[in-house]
N, C-alpha and C positions, 0 to 999 in steps of 0.2 A: 318663698310664696308669695311676697309682694310682687316680685317680678312677673308672676304669671297674669297679673291684672293687665288689662289692655291699654291702661292709661287713656280713659275717655277724657277728650278735650272739651271743657265748658268754659263759659264766660259769664260774668255778672254785669248787668247793666242797671243804673238806678234812673228811673224815669223822672224827669222835671223834678230835680232835687231842689229843695228849698232849705234844707238842713245845712248848717256850716261845714266848710271844707274839713275841719279836723274829723267829723264823723265819717266822710267818704274816705279820708285817709286811713282811719282805723280800719274801715271795712277792706281795704285793699291790702292792709298789712296782715290782716287775720288769716288770709289764705295763703301765705308765704309768697315766693318770688317766681315760680315757674309754671304753675299748672292751671290757675284761674285768673284771667284778666278781669279788672274792674273798671268799668268806664261810666261817665255820665251820658245820658241820652236825652236831648230835647226834642220834643214832638213837633211836628210842622203841620202847617195847613194842608188842606187837600191837594192844593195846586203846587206843593213843594216849597212854598215861601217859608222862610224861617219863622218860627214862633216869636212870641212877644220879646223874648230876650234879643233878637236881632242877630242871632248867630248866623255866620255865613255858610252856605251849603257846601261850599268847596273844602271845609275844615272836616268833613266826614262822608259817609256813603248813605245812599238812599236806600231805604227798605220800602218796596213797592207793596201797595195794597193788592192782595190777590185773594179771593174767596176760593177755597179748595174744599173738597169733599171730605166731611168729617173733622174739620178744622175751622178756625176763625181767623179772618183777615187781620192784619195789624197795621198800625199807622206807618206813613213815612216818618223816617227820623234821621238824625244826624247827631254824630258824636262831637262833644265840645270838650274843652280844657285840655286838649292834648292827650286825651285817653286814647286807649286801643280802638281801631276802627271795627265796627260791627259788620264784618264783611260778607254779608249774605243779601241776595236780591230779593228772595221771598222768604220772610220770617213769619212762621205759623204759629199758632198756639196749640199745644197738645191739651186734649180735652181735660186731662187730670190737673192742669194748672188752674182751672176754675176762674177763667178771665172772659168767658163768653159773653158776659153782659157789661163788662167794663169798658168805658171809653177811654182807651189809653191815649187819646190826644190831649185830655184834660186832666188825668190823674197826676197826683204830685207824690213823691217820695215812695215810688212803688219800686221794689228790687225784683227783677226777674233774672232766672237762670236760663241761658241759652245753650243748647246742645245742637250742633250741626245747623239746621234751618228752622228749628222750633224753640218757642218758649216752654220750657218743661215744668217750671214752678215759678211761683210768685208769692211774695210777702211784703207787707208793708215795712218800710225802713224802720219804723218805731219798733216793730218786733224784734228785728235784730239788734237794735240798740239795747233793748231790755234784756235780751237773751244773752248776748255775747259781747257786744261793743263796749258797754259801759259796766261790765263785770269783771271781777278778778277772781282768781283761784281760791282766795280766802273764804269766799262765799261758800264753796264746797268743802274746804278743809275744816271750816269751824262748824259746818252744819247749818249755816244761816239760810242756805238754799237746799231744802230736803228734795226727796224723790216727788213728792206731791205737788211741789212748786215748779218743776221743770217743765217747760213747754217750748219745745224747739221749733222755729219757723220751717216751712217746707223747703224754702231755698237752701238751708243748711242740710237737712237730712237728705235732700234730693242730690247732693254731691256724692252719694255713695259710688263706689267703683272708681273714684278719682284718686290718684296717688299724690300725696302731698309731701313736700320737704319743708318741715317746720323747726324753728329754732326755739330753744328754751331761754329762760333768763340767765344771764342778763343781755344776751344779743337781741331778744325780743321779749316785750312784756305781754304780747298778744297771742303768738302763734301757737305755742303749747296748750293754751286755753282751749283750742279747737278740739284737741284730742281729749281734754278732761271733759268738756261738755258732752261729746259724743259717747264717752265712757258712761257719764251719768245717764245718758238716754237709753243706752243697752241695759244698764242696771235697773232703770224704771221699766223697761219692757218686761224684764224677768219679773220684778216685782208685781206688776200688774197682772202677768200671766198666772202666777200663783203655783206653777208647776214647771217641770222641765229642769234644766241644768245650766247653770252659770259657771264658767271658769275665768278667773281674773288673776292677772300677774301685777305684782306691785314692786319688782326689783328688790326692795327691802320689806320683809314682812313686819317690821317694827312699825311700818306705817299704819297698820291696822289698829294699833294702840295709841300711837302719837297723834293722829289726826281724827279729831272728834266727829266730824262729818262722815269721814270714811268708815269708821267704826260704826256709826249709827245705820249707814246703808247696808253693812254686812251683818247687822242684827235684824234688820227688817226683811231683807230678800229671804234668807233661810226661814224666818218665821212666817212668811207667806206661803211657804210650801216648796220652795225651789231647792233643789240639791245643789250646794255651793262649794266650789273648790277654789282655793287661793294658792298662789304660786309666788315664790320669791327666794332671795337669799336668807337664810335663816339666822339673821343677826339677833333678833329676838322674837321668839314665836308668840302670836297673839293667844290671850287667855279668854275662856268664857265665851267663845263664839261657837255657834252651831255650824261649823264649816269643816271640810276636810283640808288639811294643810299639807302642801307639797314644798318641801324646802330642798334647794340644791345650789351648786356653785358653777354650772355650766353657763355658756353664753345665752341659752335659751331662757335662763333664769336672770342673768345679770343685765342683758341688753335688750330684752324685748318687753312689750307692753301689748297684751291683749285682753279684750273682754269678749267672751263668746257666750251668747245665749242659744242655747238648743232647745226647742220646744219638744213636748212628748211627741213621739213618732218621727222626730227628726225635722230638718229645716225643709221648707216647702214654699211655693209660690202662693200668694193670697191675692189673687185678681180682683177679689170683691172688697179689699181692704180700702177705706175711704181717706185714710191718713197713714203716712210713714210709720206712726207709732203703732197703729192697729196692725200694719203689715210685719212689725218687728214682734209684737206680742204672739200673733198667730203663727208667723213663719220662720222667726229666727232673725238674729242680726248679730254681726261680729265687727270688731275693730282689731286691727294689728298693726303695730309700728315696731321698728328696729331702730335703736340708736347707733347710727353709723359712725358717729365719732361724739365726742362729749357734748351734750345739750343739742345735738342735731338729729331730729327724728324724721324718718322716712315712713309714711304709714298711710292707711286706707281703711275705709269702713264699707261693709257690704250687706245687702239683703239677699244675696244670690245663694241659694241652696247648694249649688255646685261648688261654691267656694267656702261656705261655712262647714260643711260636711267635713271636708279634709283636714280644715284647720282643727276643728274639734277633735278629730279622730288622732291627729298627730300630737296634740297636747295630752290627750287621754292616755295614749300608748307610750309617749317618750318622756313625759314629765310625771 
């Protein structure tokens, strides 16, 4: 099913970063090695001269100002510190990015997500620091960060339909956390919806008793009114949870990681949604990852109803 995704190519740029290099390096590591490039961008003056940092224009490519119908023009820019080149001539802002009134020549520490020739989402770097960069999985395992405290930046959730290859510990301290965080985002969407169906796999069902934070989530979601199904190897079945348990030993149980929220009436597009969380609550959202070798995950999340529905149906009928 992952191979059916078209592998949307996106890149991330941090505009006028003043935060230290380790923060930028953590951001780059979070998204793995092959699908999302992360670069630093310094804005320039209107005549193309380098901004106050004195970076040379030949170190990167120019992004020309160009007003277009239905979008906003963006600053001239150049890439510094050896990062990948933002290789577009006309970079535009998608209306949903919410940057119409921002002066991108002077803004600092703004993270933008670029797809093709558009900025499709933007978030302050501080939001990413608090949501994922200075976070570890223990916050979720212990319950220190509950469903009500999870607030993901748009730059993260807007990476839907991007296929990632991510490494777990000890190869990486950061990459698997991306999948954990998106899983909690989907669980929060189900909890806020208070209806519909949530299907979640754990590889080992004993995790539902061993991890305090995970157990709390799977007490809260059914209590809100969501029909909840859990899947995994039945090493030890969870007790006193209002969930339907599915135990098995096939590869679908041992090597997959999925969290699928299906709203009542089925997944659907929600063009009126103002945030990705609202989109997930009303229209559905799903994550699927496969462990292709020990501690190496290939995964993707999606709001696309044409992808959520067959995944939900496969799990329902097969597992």
